[in-house]
C-alpha positions as CSV (number, residue, x, y, z in Angstrom):
1,M,0.0,0.0,0.0
2,P,1.2,3.6,-0.7
3,G,3.0,5.1,2.3
4,Q,3.6,1.7,3.9
5,P,6.8,-0.3,4.3
6,G,7.1,-3.4,2.3
7,Q,8.8,-5.1,-0.6
8,L,10.1,-2.5,-3.1
9,P,8.8,-3.2,-6.6
10,P,11.4,-3.6,-9.3
11,P,12.6,-0.3,-10.8
12,E,10.4,0.8,-13.6
13,R,11.9,0.1,-17.0
14,Q,8.8,0.4,-19.1
15,G,9.1,3.6,-21.1
16,R,7.6,3.4,-24.6
17,R,10.6,1.4,-25.8
18,G,11.7,0.0,-22.5
19,G,14.9,0.3,-20.5
20,I,18.3,-1.0,-21.5
21,G,18.0,-4.8,-21.4
22,L,20.8,-7.3,-21.4
23,G,20.2,-8.2,-25.0
24,G,20.7,-4.6,-26.1
25,A,23.5,-4.1,-23.7
26,A,25.5,-7.0,-25.2
27,A,25.2,-5.5,-28.6
28,I,26.1,-2.1,-27.4
29,G,29.2,-3.4,-25.7
30,L,30.6,-4.4,-29.1
31,G,30.8,-0.8,-30.1
32,A,31.6,0.8,-26.8
33,A,35.4,1.0,-27.6
34,A,34.7,2.9,-30.8
35,I,32.8,5.8,-29.5
36,G,35.3,8.7,-29.4
37,G,35.0,11.9,-31.3
38,I,32.5,13.6,-29.1
39,M,31.6,16.8,-30.9
40,A,32.0,20.3,-29.4
41,T,29.0,21.6,-27.5
42,R,29.3,25.2,-28.6
43,G,26.5,26.5,-30.9
44,A,23.9,24.0,-29.6
45,D,21.5,25.6,-27.2
46,R,18.3,23.8,-28.1
47,L,17.2,20.4,-29.3
48,D,16.7,21.7,-32.9
49,D,20.4,22.7,-33.0
50,V,21.4,19.3,-31.7
51,R,19.3,17.4,-34.3
52,S,20.7,19.4,-37.2
53,R,24.3,18.4,-36.2
54,R,23.8,14.7,-35.5
55,Q,26.0,12.3,-37.3
56,E,25.0,8.6,-37.5
57,T,27.3,5.7,-38.4
58,R,27.1,1.9,-38.1
59,E,30.0,0.4,-36.2
60,G,29.9,-3.4,-35.7
61,D,26.6,-4.4,-34.2
62,V,25.6,-0.9,-33.0
63,T,24.6,2.4,-34.4
64,I,26.7,5.4,-33.1
65,I,25.0,8.7,-33.1
66,R,27.3,11.7,-32.4
67,E,25.9,15.0,-31.5
68,P,27.3,18.2,-29.9
69,G,28.7,17.1,-26.5
70,R,27.2,13.6,-26.5
71,T,27.5,10.2,-28.1
72,L,24.5,7.9,-28.2
73,I,24.8,4.1,-28.8
74,R,21.8,2.1,-30.1
75,G,21.8,-1.7,-30.1
76,D,19.9,-3.9,-32.5
77,D,17.0,-4.2,-30.0
78,D,16.6,-0.4,-30.2
79,R,17.9,0.3,-26.7
80,V,20.0,3.4,-26.4
81,I,22.6,4.7,-23.9
82,I,24.3,8.1,-23.8
83,R,27.8,9.2,-22.9
84,R,29.5,12.5,-22.6
85,D,32.8,14.3,-22.1
86,E,33.3,14.0,-18.4
87,N,35.2,17.3,-18.2
88,Q,32.8,19.4,-20.2
89,R,30.7,20.5,-17.2
90,F,33.9,21.9,-15.6
91,R,34.7,23.8,-18.8
92,D,31.1,25.1,-19.1
93,L,31.4,26.4,-15.6
94,G,34.5,28.4,-16.6
95,L,36.6,26.6,-14.0
96,D,40.4,26.8,-14.4
97,T,41.3,23.5,-16.0
98,R,44.2,22.2,-18.0
99,S,44.5,18.8,-19.8
100,E,47.4,16.6,-20.8
101,R,47.4,13.5,-22.9
102,R,49.3,10.6,-21.3
103,G,49.3,7.6,-23.6
104,E,45.7,6.4,-24.0
105,E,44.5,8.6,-21.1
106,T,43.8,12.3,-20.7
107,V,44.6,13.9,-17.3
108,T,42.6,17.1,-16.6
109,V,43.5,19.2,-13.5
110,Y,41.2,21.8,-12.0
111,D,42.9,24.2,-9.6
112,R,40.7,25.1,-6.6
113,R,41.0,28.4,-4.8
114,D,42.0,26.7,-1.6
115,G,45.1,25.3,-3.2
116,T,43.9,21.8,-3.7
117,Q,43.5,20.2,-7.2
118,I,40.9,18.0,-8.7
119,V,42.4,15.5,-11.0
120,T,40.1,13.7,-13.6
121,V,41.5,10.9,-15.7
122,T,39.5,9.8,-18.8
123,D,40.2,7.2,-21.5
124,A,40.5,7.7,-25.2
125,D,36.6,7.8,-25.5
126,G,36.2,10.4,-22.8
127,R,35.0,7.8,-20.3
128,L,35.8,8.7,-16.7
129,L,38.4,6.4,-15.1
130,R,39.2,8.2,-11.9
131,R,38.6,11.5,-10.1
132,S,40.6,12.5,-7.1
133,R,41.5,15.5,-4.9
134,R,45.2,16.3,-4.6
135,E,45.9,18.0,-1.3
136,R,48.4,20.9,-1.0
137,D,50.9,18.4,0.6
138,G,50.7,16.2,-2.5
139,A,48.5,13.5,-0.9
140,E,45.8,12.2,-3.2
141,V,42.3,11.2,-2.1
142,I,40.1,9.2,-4.5
143,I,36.6,10.6,-5.0
144,I,35.4,8.4,-7.9
145,D,37.1,5.2,-9.0
146,N,35.6,3.8,-12.2
147,M,38.2,1.1,-12.7
148,R,37.4,-2.7,-12.6
149,R,39.9,-4.7,-10.5
150,D,38.9,-8.1,-11.9
151,G,40.1,-7.9,-15.4
152,P,40.1,-5.7,-18.6
153,R,37.4,-3.2,-19.3
154,P,34.1,-5.2,-19.5
155,R,31.5,-5.3,-22.2
156,F,28.6,-3.1,-21.5
157,A,26.3,-6.1,-20.6
158,E,28.7,-6.9,-17.8
159,E,28.2,-3.5,-16.3
160,I,24.5,-4.1,-15.7
161,V,24.1,-5.4,-12.1
162,E,20.9,-7.4,-11.5
163,L,19.8,-7.6,-7.8
164,P,16.6,-8.6,-6.1
165,P,14.4,-5.6,-5.1
166,P,15.5,-4.4,-1.6
167,P,12.9,-4.6,1.2
168,L,11.4,-1.2,1.9
169,R,11.0,-0.7,5.7
170,I,10.2,3.0,5.5
171,P,7.1,4.7,3.9
172,R,7.6,5.1,0.2
173,E,7.3,8.9,0.5
174,R,10.4,8.8,2.7
175,Y,12.2,6.6,0.2
176,I,11.5,8.9,-2.8
177,V,11.2,12.4,-1.4
178,D,9.4,15.1,-3.3
179,A,11.6,18.2,-3.1
180,G,8.7,20.5,-3.6
181,H,7.2,19.4,-0.3
182,A,10.3,18.8,1.8
183,D,12.4,21.0,4.0
184,E,16.2,20.9,4.2
185,R,16.2,18.6,7.2
186,L,14.3,15.9,5.3
187,I,16.3,16.3,2.2
188,Y,19.5,16.1,4.2
189,E,18.3,13.0,6.0
190,T,17.4,11.4,2.6
191,I,20.7,12.1,0.9
192,T,22.9,11.0,3.8
193,A,20.9,7.8,4.7
194,P,22.7,4.4,4.4
195,P,21.5,1.9,1.8
196,V,18.0,0.5,2.4
197,A,19.5,-3.0,2.1
198,P,23.1,-4.3,2.3
199,V,25.3,-3.5,-0.7
200,P,27.1,-6.8,-1.7
201,R,30.4,-5.1,-2.8
202,R,31.8,-1.9,-4.2
203,Y,30.7,-1.0,-7.7
204,T,32.1,1.2,-10.5
205,L,30.4,4.4,-11.5
206,D,29.3,2.8,-14.8
207,E,27.8,-0.1,-12.9
208,V,25.8,2.4,-10.8
209,R,24.8,4.4,-13.8
210,Y,23.5,1.5,-15.8
211,S,21.9,-0.6,-13.1
212,P,18.5,0.4,-11.8
213,D,18.5,-2.5,-9.3
214,L,21.6,-1.1,-7.7
215,R,20.5,2.5,-7.6
216,A,17.3,1.3,-5.9
217,H,19.4,0.6,-2.8
218,M,19.7,4.4,-2.1
219,R,16.9,6.8,-1.2
220,S,16.4,9.7,-3.6
221,V,15.0,13.2,-4.0
222,D,12.7,14.0,-7.0
223,V,13.0,17.6,-8.2
224,D,10.0,18.3,-10.4
225,T,9.7,21.9,-9.5
226,I,11.9,23.0,-12.4
227,N,10.0,23.6,-15.6
228,F,12.0,23.3,-18.8
229,D,10.7,24.8,-22.1
230,S,10.0,22.3,-24.7
231,G,13.2,21.2,-26.5
232,S,15.4,23.2,-24.1
233,W,17.6,22.4,-21.1
234,T,18.0,26.0,-19.9
235,V,16.9,26.8,-16.4
236,G,15.7,30.4,-15.8
237,A,17.2,32.5,-13.0
238,D,13.8,32.5,-11.2
239,Q,13.5,28.7,-11.3
240,A,17.1,28.2,-10.3
241,Q,16.2,29.5,-6.9
242,R,14.0,26.5,-6.4
243,L,17.1,24.4,-6.0
244,R,18.3,26.4,-3.0
245,V,17.0,24.0,-0.3
246,L,18.4,21.0,-2.2
247,A,21.8,22.7,-2.6
248,Q,22.0,23.6,1.1
249,A,21.4,20.0,2.0
250,V,24.0,18.8,-0.4
251,M,26.5,21.4,0.9
252,Q,25.9,20.3,4.4
253,A,26.6,16.7,3.5
254,V,29.8,17.6,1.6
255,E,31.1,19.7,4.4
256,R,30.6,16.7,6.7
257,T,32.2,14.2,4.3
258,P,34.2,15.9,1.5
259,N,34.3,12.8,-0.7
260,E,30.6,12.3,-1.1
261,V,29.3,11.6,-4.6
262,F,25.8,12.5,-5.8
263,L,24.3,11.4,-9.0
264,V,22.0,13.9,-10.8
265,E,19.6,11.9,-13.0
266,G,17.6,13.4,-15.8
267,H,14.2,11.9,-16.8
268,T,11.5,12.8,-19.4
269,D,8.0,11.8,-20.3
270,A,7.4,9.4,-23.2
271,V,6.3,12.1,-25.7
272,G,8.7,12.5,-28.6
273,A,11.5,10.4,-30.1
274,D,13.6,8.3,-27.6
275,I,16.9,9.8,-29.0
276,D,15.6,13.3,-28.4
277,N,14.4,12.5,-24.9
278,L,17.6,10.8,-23.9
279,S,19.7,13.8,-25.1
280,L,17.3,16.3,-23.4
281,S,17.4,14.4,-20.1
282,D,21.2,14.2,-20.0
283,R,21.6,17.9,-20.8
284,R,18.9,18.9,-18.2
285,A,20.7,16.8,-15.6
286,Q,23.9,18.7,-16.4
287,S,22.2,22.0,-16.3
288,V,20.9,21.3,-12.8
289,A,24.4,20.1,-11.7
290,E,25.9,23.3,-13.1
291,I,23.4,25.5,-11.1
292,L,24.2,23.6,-7.9
293,T,27.9,24.6,-8.4
294,R,27.6,28.0,-10.0
295,D,24.8,29.5,-7.9
296,F,25.1,27.6,-4.6
297,G,28.8,26.5,-4.3
298,V,28.4,22.7,-4.5
299,P,31.8,21.4,-5.5
300,A,31.6,20.2,-9.1
301,E,33.7,17.2,-8.3
302,N,31.1,15.8,-5.9
303,L,28.5,15.6,-8.6
304,T,28.1,13.4,-11.6
305,T,25.2,13.3,-14.1
306,Q,23.3,10.8,-16.3
307,G,20.3,11.1,-18.5
308,Y,17.7,8.2,-18.8
309,G,15.2,9.8,-21.1
310,E,11.9,7.9,-20.9
311,Q,13.3,4.6,-19.6
312,Y,12.1,4.9,-16.0
313,L,8.7,6.5,-16.0
314,K,7.3,7.6,-12.7
315,V,3.8,7.6,-14.0
316,Q,3.0,4.9,-16.5
317,T,1.6,6.9,-19.4
318,Q,2.6,7.5,-23.0
319,G,1.2,11.0,-22.9
320,D,2.4,14.4,-21.6
321,S,3.3,14.0,-17.9
322,R,4.9,16.7,-15.8
323,E,5.7,14.2,-13.1
324,N,7.8,12.2,-15.6
325,R,9.8,15.4,-16.6
326,R,12.0,15.5,-13.5
327,V,15.5,15.5,-12.2
328,T,16.4,13.1,-9.4
329,L,19.3,13.4,-7.0
330,R,20.7,10.5,-5.0
331,R,23.8,9.9,-3.0
332,I,25.8,7.0,-4.5
333,T,28.9,7.0,-2.3
334,P,28.0,3.8,-0.5
335,L,27.6,2.0,-3.8
336,L,31.0,3.2,-5.0
337,T,32.7,2.2,-1.8
338,G,30.7,-0.8,-0.7
339,Q,29.9,0.9,2.6
340,N,26.6,-0.2,4.2
341,A,26.7,1.8,7.5
342,Q,26.1,5.6,7.6
């Protein structure tokens, strides 16, 4: 029953075309190493701009769609994932960064005002490998480790973790909190809570991004108070202020534990093409992350973003739904570290 503890239902994967299944993931994995060449983002401010600059190629068993700032990969079963340049958000914020190519990796350093440095390492495809903070004494503290320790880089299918639904022992409205009806105390409690069920091990960032069963272990905050114009990912100044309470809670969490990692997820309704929705959701998630940093001081390194388009509908409808056009924030630190206690 709504509002009652119980067994958590499986994460929704039933958008118009469904979520990314293992069949599609296996096909996508064949082309994952050939992504590369993410186009520059400048000059694309709306979806129409993005559409006009898309380039589509067939590579192995997948279709690669390159557009400004993003690469989308479609498998033969019509499932799609999206990837981006992990450093673009830092550049778009105007942060002082410099990059150096070291073999097959690119090392990007962001100099913070306090004298520390944020070091991001990406592979040849722009995929994040590591993000760390280098202290003034030279000591390095890992923030995000996206490296597998049990062998070479896996196929995409191997990055999808399937777990049974965790038991839900709290009311559902405390498991998925509506930011529009929550104060800073409740949001802080939600984003610092331990997993609702034990986490079997530590996971990579990609495993967290692509595994709804895994993300379901963490409570989340739905932000549906931001209204985006159709085909746009710009947030007006008046609407940006609606993120203040969320930002204050995140800042409090980061001040307590500087290595916290929060995932900003973008979601859309099922109206329109799946490629457009996926691109829009990813860009809207990045816009919200940028506002949290630029307007409210949330450290950029403590945030990561991912768009899911219409894959995980909150309301099961193929029509226009404001509740489905949302951004979700959840703490993923325990999933990255395998930590079960708060």
